[in-house]
N, C-alpha and C positions, 0 to 999 in steps of 0.2 A: 561250491556245491557242483556236483557233476550230474550230467544227464537229466533224468526226471526225478531226482531226489528232492525230498521236502523235509525241512528241519522245523520241528514244532516244540513249543515250550512243554515242559512236564506240567501236567495239571496240578493246580494248587488245591483242588476240591477233592483230593483223595482221602481227606479226613472224615470226620463224622458229617452226616448229611441229615436232612429232615424230610420225612415223607409228606405227601400232600395232605395227610390228616393231622400233621403236626408232631408226629412221633420222631424222636431223635434216634438215628441209627448210627451206632459207633463204627469207627473205621475198622475195628476188629471183627465185625459181623461178616460171616461168610455169605457170599452171593451164590444162589443156586445156578444162575446162568452167567455166561460171560457178559461183561459190561463194557460197552463202548465209551470212549472218552472224547470230550470236546477240548480242543487246544488251539492256540493261535499260531499261525505260520510266521516264522521269523526269517527264513531264507528258502530260496528255491533254486533248482538247477536251470540251465538255459533251455531245456526241453520240456519243462513243466508247462502245460497248456491251460489247465482248468483252475489252477489256484494262483493267488498272488500273495505277496507278503502282507500280513495284517488280516487275512481271512481267518475265520474259525472253521476248523475241519473236524469231522467225526471219524474216528478210526479205532481199531482194536489195538489196545496198548500192549497186549500179550505178545510175546515173541518178537517184539520190535526192539532193536538195539538202542540203548541209551548212551549218550556221549556227554561228557563234561567239557564245557568251553568257558574259560575265565570264571570258574567256580559255579557256573549255572548248569543244571541238567536239562538236556534236550533229548527228543526222540527223533531218529533218523529213519525215514521210510521212503518207499517208492510212491509216486503219485497214484498208481493203481490201487494202493492199499487204502486210499481215502474213500470213505463210504458216502459222505455228504460234505457240502461246503455252504457255510452261511456267509454271504458276501454283502457288505454294505454298499458296494459300488453299483449294485443293480438298480437302486433307486426305488421310487414308488410304483413302478410299472409291474413289478412281480414281487413275490414273497421274499426273494433274496436267498432262498434255500433251494438247492437243486441237488439231484442225485446223479 
């Protein structure tokens, strides 16, 4: 990895999902607004400061290049394209989610 690049797994939850009311929404349903995705970081560049391998990050998956490594699909992006990080390393002192 170079500079501030972040490599994340392609989300497995792109299929059908369930609303809070229990209604099943098929994967083919069109979304009115853009949808952000949560994914786990698998590699980072040496200049990435806010994320670590294993963190869950929130990002806009549109217009992000996908790359295939050893048969697995990943998304490659700059650290500045991350909207939020859910980090277990923060502990009980904070929520573990920061923007």
